[in-house]
C-alpha positions in Angstrom: 0.1 -0.4 0.0 1.0 3.8 -0.6 2.0 6.0 1.7 1.6 9.8 2.4 4.2 12.2 1.5 5.8 13.1 5.2 7.5 16.3 5.4 10.5 17.1 7.8 11.0 20.6 8.8 13.9 22.1 10.2 14.1 26.0 11.2 17.2 28.0 12.0 16.7 29.9 15.8 18.0 32.6 17.6 17.1 34.3 20.9 17.3 38.3 20.1 15.6 39.1 23.3 16.8 36.2 25.6 13.4 34.2 25.5 12.1 30.8 24.4 11.2 30.1 21.0 9.6 27.5 19.3 8.3 26.5 15.4 6.0 24.1 13.8 6.4 22.6 10.3 3.8 24.9 8.1 3.9 26.2 4.7 5.0 29.5 3.3 3.5 32.8 2.4 3.3 36.7 2.6 2.1 37.4 6.7 0.7 40.6 7.8 2.2 42.2 10.9 -0.1 42.4 13.5 -1.0 46.3 14.5 -1.1 45.5 18.1 2.5 44.3 18.1 4.6 46.4 20.8 7.9 45.9 19.5 8.3 48.2 16.6 11.6 50.3 16.2 12.0 54.2 15.7 11.9 53.8 12.0 8.1 52.0 12.3 9.7 48.7 10.7 8.7 45.9 13.0 10.7 43.9 14.9 10.3 40.4 15.0 8.0 38.7 17.9 9.4 35.8 17.3 12.8 33.7 16.8 14.3 32.6 13.6 14.6 29.1 13.1 16.8 26.6 13.7 19.2 24.8 10.8 18.3 21.3 9.9 22.2 20.9 10.9 21.7 22.6 14.2 18.9 20.3 15.3 20.7 17.3 14.3 23.7 18.3 16.2 21.9 19.2 19.1 20.1 15.9 19.4 23.3 14.1 18.6 25.0 15.7 21.7 21.9 16.0 23.9 21.9 19.3 24.4 18.4 19.4 22.6 15.4 17.4 23.6 13.0 16.3 21.4 9.1 15.5 21.8 5.3 16.1 20.6 4.2 19.5 21.4 0.9 19.6 23.7 -1.0 23.0 24.0 -3.6 23.4 27.3 -6.9 23.5 25.7 -7.7 25.5 28.8 -5.1 28.2 28.5 -3.6 28.5 25.1 -0.4 30.0 26.1 0.5 27.0 28.2 2.1 24.2 26.3 4.4 21.2 27.3 6.5 18.3 25.9 7.5 15.0 28.1 10.9 15.2 29.3 13.2 12.2 28.5 12.6 10.4 31.6 9.1 10.2 30.9 8.0 10.8 34.3 7.6 14.9 33.6 6.8 17.2 31.6 8.9 20.6 30.1 7.1 23.6 30.7 6.5 25.7 27.7 5.2 29.3 28.6 3.6 31.9 26.5 3.0 32.3 22.8 6.3 33.7 22.0 8.1 30.3 23.8 6.2 28.1 21.6 7.7 30.5 18.3 4.9 29.2 16.3 4.2 25.6 16.6 0.9 24.0 16.8 -0.5 21.3 19.0 0.6 17.6 18.0 3.9 19.5 16.5 7.2 17.3 17.0 9.5 19.8 18.5 12.9 19.9 20.1 13.7 22.3 23.2 16.9 23.4 25.2 16.6 23.9 28.7 17.4 27.5 30.7 20.0 27.6 32.4 18.8 26.2 35.8 19.2 29.1 37.9 16.5 30.8 35.6 14.1 28.1 36.5 11.2 29.0 38.6 8.4 27.2 40.9 4.5 27.5 40.1 2.3 27.4 43.0 -0.9 25.5 42.2 -2.1 26.3 45.5 -2.5 30.0 44.9 -6.0 31.7 45.0 -5.6 33.1 41.0 -8.4 30.8 39.4 -6.5 30.9 36.3 -3.7 28.8 38.2 -6.0 25.5 38.9 -5.0 22.4 38.2 -5.8 21.5 34.4 -7.4 17.4 35.0 -6.4 15.2 32.3 -10.6 15.0 31.6 -10.6 18.4 29.9 -7.8 16.9 27.4 -8.2 14.7 24.5 -7.5 10.8 25.1 -4.5 10.5 23.1 -2.9 13.3 25.2 -3.5 11.8 28.7 -1.5 9.4 30.3 1.5 11.0 30.0 1.6 14.5 31.4 0.1 16.8 33.9 1.3 15.2 37.1 -1.5 15.9 39.6 0.9 16.5 43.0 1.7 18.9 45.3 5.2 20.6 45.3 7.8 19.3 47.2 11.8 18.6 46.9 12.7 16.0 44.4 16.6 15.5 44.1 17.2 19.1 45.3 15.3 20.1 42.6 11.7 21.7 42.8 9.0 19.6 40.8 7.5 23.0 39.2 10.1 24.5 36.9 9.5 27.5 34.4 11.1 29.9 32.6 10.5 34.0 32.7 6.5 34.9 32.2 5.6 36.1 29.0 2.9 38.7 29.0 0.7 37.5 26.3 -1.7 40.4 25.8 -3.2 38.6 22.3 -3.9 35.2 24.1 -7.2 33.8 24.4 -8.7 35.2 28.1 -10.8 33.0 30.3 -10.2 29.5 29.0 -7.4 27.8 31.1 -5.7 26.2 34.0 -2.0 25.5 34.6 -1.4 22.0 35.5 -0.9 21.3 39.1 2.4 20.1 38.5 5.2 21.1 35.8 8.5 20.6 34.9 11.6 22.2 33.4 12.5 25.6 32.6 13.1 26.1 28.3 15.5 28.0 26.7 15.4 27.4 23.2 12.8 25.4 21.0 12.6 24.2 17.6 10.5 22.0 15.4 11.2 18.9 13.5 9.0 16.3 12.3 5.4 15.8 11.0 2.2 18.0 11.1 -1.0 17.1 10.1 -3.7 17.8 13.2 -3.8 21.4 13.2 -3.5 22.6 9.2 -7.2 23.1 9.2 -9.6 24.3 12.0 -13.4 25.3 12.0 -14.3 28.2 13.3 -16.1 32.0 13.4 -15.4 34.9 11.2 -15.0 38.7 13.0 -14.2 41.7 11.4 -10.8 43.4 13.4 -11.4 45.6 16.3 -9.8 48.5 14.9 -12.1 50.3 12.1 -9.2 52.4 11.1 -6.6 50.3 10.8 -4.8 48.9 7.3 -5.3 45.7 8.6 -9.4 45.8 8.6 -9.3 46.6 4.8 -7.3 43.8 4.1 -8.1 41.3 6.3 -10.6 39.5 8.6 -10.1 37.7 12.1 -10.7 33.7 11.7 -11.3 32.6 15.7 -10.9 28.8 15.9 -13.2 26.7 18.4 -10.3 25.0 19.9 -8.6 27.0 21.5 -5.1 25.1 21.2 -5.3 26.9 17.7 -3.9 30.6 17.3 -6.1 32.9 15.5 -5.8 33.5 12.1 -5.7 36.3 9.6 -7.6 35.5 6.5 -7.7 38.0 3.6 -11.5 39.2 2.7 -11.3 38.2 -0.8 -11.8 34.9 0.8 -14.8 35.9 2.7 -18.6 36.0 1.7 -19.1 39.0 -0.4 -21.1 41.0 2.0 -18.9 40.1 5.0 -18.0 43.5 6.1 -21.3 45.0 5.5 -23.6 42.4 7.1 -21.1 40.1 9.5 -23.9 39.6 12.0 -25.4 37.6 9.5 -22.1 34.9 9.6 -21.7 35.3 13.4 -23.4 31.8 13.9 -21.9 30.3 10.5 -19.3 27.7 10.6 -16.1 27.9 8.7 -13.5 25.8 8.2 -10.0 27.9 7.5 -6.2 26.5 7.0 -3.1 27.9 8.3 -0.7 28.9 5.4 2.1 30.9 7.4 2.8 32.5 10.2 5.4 35.0 10.2 8.1 36.3 12.9 6.6 39.6 12.9 3.0 39.0 13.4 1.1 37.8 16.6 -1.6 35.8 14.4 -0.9 33.2 11.7 -1.6 33.8 7.8 -4.9 31.6 6.7 -6.8 30.6 3.9 -10.6 30.2 4.1 -11.3 26.6 2.5 -15.6 26.6 2.8 -18.7 27.5 4.7 -20.1 24.6 6.5 -23.5 25.8 7.8 -24.9 26.9 10.8 -23.1 26.4 14.4 -25.3 23.6 16.5 -26.6 21.5 13.1 -25.3 18.1 13.1 -23.9 17.7 9.7 -22.2 21.0 9.6 -20.7 20.4 12.9 -19.7 16.5 12.0 -17.9 18.0 8.9 -15.8 20.0 10.8 -14.7 17.6 13.1 -13.9 15.1 10.1 -11.9 18.1 8.3 -9.9 19.2 11.3 -8.5 15.7 11.9 -7.8 15.0 8.3 -10.4 12.4 7.9 -11.3 11.6 4.0 -14.5 11.5 3.9 -15.6 12.1 0.0 -17.1 9.1 -2.3 -14.5 6.4 -3.8 -13.5 8.0 -6.9 -14.2 5.6 -10.1 -11.0 4.4 -10.8 -11.1 2.9 -7.2 -14.5 1.4 -7.6 -13.5 -0.2 -10.7 -10.8 -2.2 -9.1 -13.8 -3.8 -7.7 -15.8 -6.9 -9.4 -18.3 -5.2 -11.7 -20.5 -8.3 -12.4 -23.5 -8.8 -9.4 -23.8 -11.3 -7.9 -20.0 -12.0 -7.5 -19.1 -15.9 -7.3 -16.2 -17.5 -6.0 -14.0 -18.7 -9.1 -13.6 -22.6 -9.4 -9.9 -22.3 -9.1 -10.0 -20.3 -5.9 -11.8 -23.5 -4.5 -8.5 -25.7 -5.4 -6.1 -23.3 -2.8 -8.8 -23.2 0.1 -10.0 -25.6 3.0 -13.6 -26.2 2.3 -15.5 -25.3 5.6 -19.0 -24.6 4.0 -20.6 -27.4 5.8 -19.5 -26.3 9.0 -21.4 -24.6 12.0 -20.4 -21.4 11.4 -22.1 -18.0 12.5 -21.5 -14.3 13.1 -22.2 -12.1 16.2 -22.1 -8.5 15.7 -24.8 -5.5 16.7 -28.0 -6.3 15.1 -27.6 -3.2 13.0 -24.7 -4.0 11.3 -23.8 -4.6 7.8 -20.0 -5.4 7.4 -19.8 -8.6 9.2 -16.0 -9.3 9.0 -15.6 -12.0 11.4 -17.4 -15.3 12.0 -16.8 -18.1 14.7 -17.3 -22.0 14.9 -17.4 -24.6 17.3 -17.6 -28.4 17.4 -17.2 -31.2 20.0 -14.5 -34.0 19.4 -14.8 -37.4 20.6 -12.1 -37.1 23.3 -13.8 -34.2 25.0 -11.8 -31.5 23.5 -13.5 -28.9 21.1 -12.3 -27.5 17.1 -12.7 -23.9 17.5 -12.3 -21.6 14.7 -12.0 -17.8 14.1 -12.7 -16.7 10.4 -11.8 -13.5 9.3 -13.1 -11.9 5.6 -10.4 -12.1 3.3 -10.3 -8.4 2.0 -6.5 -8.6 0.9 -8.2 -11.1 -2.2 -10.2 -7.9 -3.5 -7.5 -5.1 -3.2 -4.5 -6.0 -5.5 -1.2 -4.8 -4.3 -0.3 -1.0 -6.1 -4.2 -0.7 -7.2 -5.9 2.8 -6.9 -8.1 1.1 -4.1 -4.9 -0.1 -1.9 -3.4 3.4 -2.3 -6.9 4.9 -1.1 -6.9 2.3 2.0 -3.5 3.0 2.7 -4.0 6.6 3.2 -7.5 6.2 5.3 -6.0 3.3 7.1 -9.2 3.0 9.1 -13.0 3.4 9.4 -13.9 6.1 11.6 -17.2 5.6 13.4 -19.4 8.6 14.1 -22.7 8.2 16.1 -24.8 8.7 13.2 -22.7 7.0 10.5 -19.5 5.0 9.6 -16.7 6.6 7.3 -15.6 3.3 5.7 -12.1 2.4 5.1 -13.0 0.4 1.8 -15.8 1.2 -0.3 -18.9 0.0 0.8 -19.7 -3.2 -2.0 -16.7 -4.6 -0.7 -17.1 -4.5 2.7 -20.8 -4.7 3.1 -21.1 -7.3 -0.2 -17.8 -9.0 -1.5 -16.3 -9.4 1.8 -18.9 -9.3 4.4 -19.5 -12.5 5.5 -23.3 -12.7 5.1 -25.4 -15.7 6.1 -26.1 -18.7 3.5 -23.6 -17.3 1.1 -20.3 -18.6 0.0 -17.3 -16.1 1.6 -13.4 -16.1 1.0 -11.9 -16.0 4.5 -8.6 -16.4 6.7 -9.1 -19.2 9.6 -7.3 -20.1 12.6 -8.6 -23.1 13.9 -7.1 -24.6 17.0 -8.1 -27.9 19.1 -8.7 -26.5 23.0 -9.7 -28.2 25.8 -12.6 -27.4 27.7 -10.3 -24.9 30.0 -8.9 -23.2 27.0 -5.3 -24.9 26.6 -4.4 -24.8 22.9 -3.6 -28.2 22.1 -3.0 -27.7 18.4 -3.5 -24.9 15.7 -3.9 -24.4 11.9 -3.5 -21.4 9.8 -5.2 -20.4 6.3 -7.1 -19.6 3.5 -10.7 -20.9 3.5 -14.1 -21.0 2.3 -17.1 -20.7 4.6 -20.8 -20.7 4.4 -21.9 -18.7 7.6 -25.5 -20.5 8.9 -26.8 -17.5 10.6 -26.2 -14.2 11.8 -26.7 -13.5 15.6 -27.0 -10.3 17.3 -25.1 -9.6 20.5 -28.9 -9.8 22.0 -29.0 -13.2 20.5 -26.1 -14.7 22.1 -26.5 -12.7 25.3 -29.9 -14.3 25.5 -28.6 -17.9 24.9 -25.6 -17.4 27.4 -28.2 -16.3 29.9 -30.8 -19.5 29.2 -28.1 -22.3 28.8 -31.0 -24.9 29.4 -34.1 -23.1 27.8 -34.9 -24.0 24.2 -35.0 -20.5 22.4 -38.2 -20.4 19.8 -37.6 -19.9 16.3 -39.6 -16.5 16.4 -36.8 -15.2 18.9 -33.7 -16.1 16.8 -32.9 -15.2 13.3 -32.9 -17.2 10.4 -30.6 -20.3 10.5 -29.7 -22.4 7.1 -31.6 -25.8 6.9 -28.2 -27.8 7.2 -28.2 -26.8 10.7 -30.5 -25.9 14.2 -30.6 -23.5 16.4 -30.1 -25.9 19.3 -26.5 -26.5 17.5 -25.9 -22.7 17.2 -27.0 -22.5 21.1 -24.9 -25.2 22.0 -21.8 -23.9 20.3 -22.5 -20.2 21.6 -22.6 -21.6 25.0 -19.3 -24.0 24.8 -17.4 -20.8 23.3 -18.4 -18.6 26.1 -17.2 -21.4 28.7 -14.0 -21.4 27.1 -13.6 -17.6 26.9 -14.2 -17.3 30.5 -11.0 -19.6 31.0 -8.9 -17.7 28.2 -10.1 -14.4 29.9 -9.0 -15.5 33.6 -5.9 -17.0 32.2 -5.1 -13.5 30.2 -5.7 -11.5 33.8 -3.7 -13.7 35.6 -0.7 -13.6 33.2 -1.0 -9.8 33.6 -3.5 -8.4 31.7 -4.9 -5.4 32.5 -8.3 -3.6 31.3 -9.2 -0.1 32.1 -12.5 0.6 30.2 -13.9 4.2 30.7 -17.7 4.7 30.0 -19.1 5.0 26.9 -22.6 6.9 25.8 -24.7 5.1 23.1 -27.8 7.3 21.7 -31.2 6.5 20.0 -31.9 8.9 17.1 -35.2 10.1 15.4 -35.3 8.3 12.0 -36.9 11.6 10.4 -34.4 14.5 11.8 -31.4 12.6 13.1 -31.8 14.0 16.2 -30.8 12.5 19.4 -33.8 11.4 21.6 -32.3 9.5 24.6 -28.7 7.9 25.3 -27.7 5.6 27.5 -24.5 3.9 29.1 -23.1 1.2 26.9 -22.8 -2.5 28.8 -20.4 -4.6 28.1 -21.7 -7.7 28.2 -20.8 -12.0 28.2 -21.5 -11.7 24.7 -19.1 -9.0 23.9 -16.2 -10.5 26.0 -17.0 -14.1 24.3 -16.1 -12.6 20.6 -13.2 -10.3 22.0 -11.7 -13.2 23.6 -11.4 -15.1 20.3 -10.2 -12.2 18.1 -7.6 -11.7 20.9 -6.5 -15.1 20.6 -6.3 -15.3 16.7 -4.5 -12.3 16.5 -2.0 -13.4 19.0 -1.7 -16.8 17.4 -0.8 -15.4 13.6 1.4 -12.6 15.4 3.7 -14.9 16.9 3.5 -17.1 13.6 4.8 -13.5 11.6 6.8 -12.7 14.3 8.8 -16.0 13.9 8.9 -16.1 10.3 9.4 -12.0 9.6 11.3 -10.8 12.9 12.2 -7.8 11.1 9.1 -7.1 8.8 6.1 -8.1 11.7 3.6 -5.0 12.5 2.9 -6.0 15.8 1.2 -3.6 18.9 3.4 -2.3 22.1 2.5 -0.9 25.0 4.9 1.6 27.0 5.5 1.2 30.8 3.6 3.4 33.2 5.4 6.7 34.2 6.9 5.9 37.5 6.4 9.0 39.2 2.6 9.4 38.9 2.4 5.7 39.6 4.1 6.1 43.0 1.6 9.5 43.5 -1.2 7.0 43.3 0.1 4.2 45.1 0.4 6.8 48.0 -2.9 8.2 47.2 -5.0 4.9 47.7 -3.3 4.3 50.6 -4.3 7.4 52.5 -7.9 6.3 51.3 -7.5 3.1 52.8 -7.7 1.0 49.4 -6.1 -2.3 49.5 -4.6 -1.8 45.4 -1.9 -3.9 44.9 0.2 -2.3 42.0 3.4 -4.6 41.7 2.1 -5.9 38.3 -0.4 -5.5 35.6 -2.3 -8.2 36.5 -2.2 -7.5 40.6 -3.9 -4.1 39.3 -6.4 -5.7 37.5 -7.4 -7.9 40.3 -7.8 -5.2 42.9 -9.9 -2.9 40.8 -12.0 -6.1 40.6 -12.2 -7.2 43.9 -11.7 -4.2 46.2 -15.4 -2.8 45.0 -18.7 -4.3 45.4 -21.6 -4.6 42.5 -23.7 -2.1 44.5 -24.3 1.1 41.8 -21.9 3.2 44.2 -19.5 0.7 44.2 -19.6 0.3 40.7 -19.0 4.3 40.5 -15.9 4.6 42.7 -14.7 1.6 40.2 -15.2 3.9 37.6 -13.3 6.8 39.3 -10.6 4.4 40.6 -10.1 3.3 36.7 -9.9 6.7 35.9 -7.3 7.6 37.9 -5.2 4.4 37.1 -5.5 5.2 33.6 -3.5 8.4 34.1 -0.4 7.0 34.7 -0.7 4.8 31.6 1.1 6.0 28.8 -0.8 6.0 25.6 -0.1 3.1 23.3 1.7 4.2 20.5 0.1 1.4 18.4 1.8 -0.5 15.8 5.8 -1.1 15.6 7.8 -2.8 13.4 10.2 -6.0 14.2 11.7 -6.5 17.1 10.8 -3.2 19.0 7.5 -4.2 19.8 6.3 -6.0 23.0 2.6 -7.4 22.6 2.1 -9.2 19.7 -0.8 -8.8 17.6 -1.4 -9.4 13.8 -2.2 -6.7 11.6 -0.9 -7.5 8.3 -3.0 -9.6 6.1 -0.8 -10.1 3.1 1.8 -11.1 5.8 -0.1 -14.2 6.9 -0.7 -15.4 3.6 3.4 -15.0 2.6 4.9 -18.5 2.7 7.4 -19.6 5.5 9.3 -22.6 5.8 7.0 -25.9 5.4 6.4 -26.7 8.5 5.0 -23.6 9.9 3.2 -22.2 7.1 0.0 -20.1 7.2 -0.4 -19.8 3.5 2.3 -21.7 2.0 2.8 -20.5 -2.2 -0.1 -18.5 -2.0 1.9 -15.2 -2.4 5.2 -13.5 -2.0 5.8 -11.6 1.7 5.2 -7.7 0.5 8.7 -6.1 -0.3 9.4 -3.4 1.9 12.3 -2.0 4.0 12.0 -2.1 7.7 11.9 1.7 7.5 9.0 2.5 5.1 7.3 -0.3 6.9 7.6 1.7 10.2 6.5 4.8 8.4 3.2 2.8 7.3 3.3 2.0 11.1 3.4 5.3 12.0 0.7 6.3 9.6 -1.6 3.9 10.8 -1.0 5.0 14.7 -2.0 8.7 13.4 -4.8 7.9 11.8 -6.5 5.4 14.6 -5.7 8.0 17.0 -7.4 11.0 15.1 -10.7 7.9 14.6 -10.1 7.9 17.9 -10.6 11.7 18.7 -13.3 12.0 16.1 -15.2 9.4 17.6 -15.0 11.2 21.1 -15.9 14.1 19.9 -19.2 12.7 17.7 -20.1 11.2 21.1 -19.9 14.9 22.9 -21.6 16.4 19.8 -24.9 14.5 20.0 -24.6 14.6 24.3 -24.7 18.5 24.0 -27.5 18.5 21.3 -29.3 16.3 23.5 -28.9 18.5 26.6 -29.8 21.5 24.7 -33.2 20.0 23.5 -34.0 17.9 26.6 -32.4 19.7 29.2 -31.4 20.6 32.0 -30.7 17.2 33.2 -30.1 16.0 36.6 -28.1 13.3 38.1 -26.0 12.0 40.9 -22.3 12.4 40.1 -19.2 11.4 41.9 -16.1 13.4 42.4 -13.2 11.8 40.7 -10.7 14.8 41.1 -10.4 18.1 43.4 -8.5 21.2 42.7 -8.2 24.7 44.3 -11.3 26.2 43.1 -13.0 23.5 40.9 -13.6 19.9 41.1 -14.2 17.2 38.3 -16.9 14.5 38.4 -18.4 11.4 36.8 -22.0 12.1 36.2 -23.3 9.0 37.1 -26.6 8.8 34.8 -25.0 9.4 31.7 -21.1 8.8 32.1 -19.5 12.2 31.4 -17.0 13.8 32.7 -17.4 17.7 33.3 -15.5 20.2 35.7 -17.6 22.2 38.5 -16.1 25.5 38.9 -16.8 27.3 42.4 -17.2 30.8 41.2 -19.9 29.7 39.3 -21.9 28.2 42.5 -23.4 30.6 44.7 -20.9 30.3 47.5 -19.9 32.2 50.2 -16.6 30.9 50.6 -14.6 28.2 49.8 -11.2 26.3 51.3 -9.1 24.0 49.3 -6.7 21.9 51.6 -4.8 18.7 51.2 -4.5 15.9 54.0 -1.3 14.1 52.9 -2.2 13.7 48.9 -5.9 13.7 49.5 -7.4 17.1 48.2 -10.3 18.9 49.7 -12.5 21.6 48.9 -14.6 22.8 51.4 -17.9 24.8 50.0 -20.0 27.4 52.3 -23.5 27.9 50.7 -24.7 31.2 50.9 -28.6 30.6 52.9 -31.3 31.2 50.6 -33.3 32.4 53.7 -31.3 35.2 55.3 -32.1 33.7 58.7 -30.7 30.2 57.9 -27.1 29.4 58.5 -24.7 28.7 55.5 -24.7 25.5 54.9 -21.0 23.6 55.0 -20.0 21.1 52.0 -17.1 19.0 52.2 -16.0 17.7 48.2 -13.4 15.1 47.9 -12.8 12.3 45.6 -15.4 9.5 45.8 -18.0 12.3 47.0 -21.4 11.2 45.9 -23.2 15.0 44.8 -25.9 15.9 42.7 -25.3 17.7 39.3 -27.3 19.9 36.4 -26.1 20.0 33.2 -27.5 22.8 31.3 -26.8 24.0 27.9 -24.9 27.1 26.9 -26.6 29.8 25.2 -23.6 31.2 23.1 -22.1 27.7 21.8 -23.3 24.1 21.3 -21.6 23.4 24.9 -23.0 22.4 28.5 -22.0 23.2 31.8 -22.5 21.5 34.8 -23.3 23.1 38.1 -23.8 21.6 41.7 -27.3 21.3 43.7 -27.4 23.0 46.6 -27.4 20.5 49.3 -31.1 19.6 50.3 -33.0 20.9 47.7 -35.5 18.6 45.5 -34.2 17.0 42.5 -35.7 17.0 39.0 -35.8 13.1 38.7 -38.5 10.8 39.9 -37.7 8.1 42.1 -37.3 5.5 39.6 -35.1 7.7 37.2 -33.1 8.0 40.2 -32.5 4.0 40.4 -29.5 4.7 37.7 -28.4 4.5 34.3 -30.6 2.7 31.5 -27.7 0.1 30.4 -28.5 -1.3 27.2 -26.6 -0.9 23.8 -26.3 -2.8 20.5 -23.6 -1.2 19.1 -20.1 -2.9 19.0 -17.2 -2.2 20.8 -14.4 -2.7 17.9 
């Protein structure tokens, strides 16, 4: 498959005023200077606001000598002028203070930095009374950036150096105001910064157009100001010629119109970037314009597949398997094979089989749609699929990696139809021990399409004969009883496999997910419920993992330098140690000695009532922070956990005694460095897909709050800061921050008892004759919250209910969340 044109951008850098600077890899063009700039000389010529970029040679030499540190830049979404990169030890962060210090680098850029001399380091005191220095909790950050930075801890001596150290402050008069919080714990000052690497995340952004404030300025006659919805993206000058013709005379007509803007340059003498307006999306707050904006910002190609791509597929339908293909494959069409998927699924890409053997063991098979048969290497279809790299799942639709004809017809393992597959077949004991395994190309004929609900009802009713009317159509060669027995057997083996996986050190840190019911005509959300991960989901998951690991082991054995494998870095030691101390103070018997021990602690520490499950969810959230996000795919020997991803590699010939598919095709002719670039691109697209899915969920929930709110729910506190606290809203599974200055309080007081933070709220009495009500908020505190839509944007806020006031929900609704979903977690 093809890969994108990666760019390596290295610039030269100087330090004209002794301040930090940093850059991002962006395009070229003419950029206006900012009239607000205070850096003018006596001749009227603007001085540079930002420093000149370093040369490629200087960057390379600095990295070799160790005088420069490389890392991916993360900008605080709540306070635009604060940014960070991880320090080399992985336990701390390097803090970059101010827009000037970043030297035009954007969120996600790969940068290099040089530390200030230690005597210039300064300490931030996070317990100050300034609301702008509250700690930014990770619940405010994208998931892909969490778990590897903001250290949630108090200041203390560490190797004779303070934990929180920054360079000289920069008075950023043009920074976004009122949106931010300084992290509780930062590390290391920065002197020089530069960028080397890739950038795709923030080349485009959605936002709104505004006129410049100074109508008498020269800039007013040439440019409008683009204000991005995401505060990590800088504001952008946009040429008026790109704007609607009547924008200058009727700017209010466009106040609620979403636009897409692309950054093309950011000159040294300009506070703002220069951009090009790409298109108008429509009205903000409407599902499709907002969705298109999200997809565009994250570089998701949602265009229709071009004709040259579709021409790569078989044109005559219905398509039938060529006779010669049967001679190359094992024929499993008579076996009892079935799919288990969401009831609405149309792309059925995996199937299962299970039959009893005379010796009491079982023959179990996993059968994966053989997509590679229809995707010729080097074809237009191959190139587009390589560029997209993954399907993107939104609340209301899917942006597919491959054409629907391929994934919903040709490759979908629809029942009672011959299909090409790649299979792994084991002989397993009832305890899940592998006695033998076989890999190969196969032809199957699924006997039925089970939903997760069908499989779950079979698991929950092991002895009941399920009536035909409660089951989907089953091919006449097989019966409902046969399928029921197979599901029960697979469930029993899956439980053993799962138990053994966790005993061997596996760790699962699930986050709550929302599923929506949508109006068929308008597409608007009618309601939502927390996705419940049930035994039927776990059954499928266990056998997919078993198949992936089996194939990965074989590919890695045969092609150690070219196997694409999954890797997970170790947790950040310092954050983990802080969490251990915190759990000890709370009296929680948590064992952090290994991943398996932690998983056992999370499983056994809490009961199964509603509030115990909520406490487990809060602690799971806390445990996930020290865990560094898995980079995903890696090539060859650098990977730790084996998970196969390469269908073509699986079908390449290896030695005759260990042949996955002997003689079927040659292994991909690709150098390891090229393969690593492919893996990097897949990782980028995977993280973008995950973030888009989260933003889509957030969009629909915000619309639900707007249409149906205010919404009330119990919530559990999962983090406490000096002027705010974060809660897990139990009824909806969302996390929100509640600010003290948004509550009718007489006063509030923050303190730490060891590692345990406490916030004491003193409520202003509603009746002057009453005494003020005092409320102590700490982690695991149970509170009542109200979610309300904000008037000016498609956002919602959470406020704490005054203790003792009546709720909006009836008693039945307060019993807990509505747990049901037919959406599959992939």
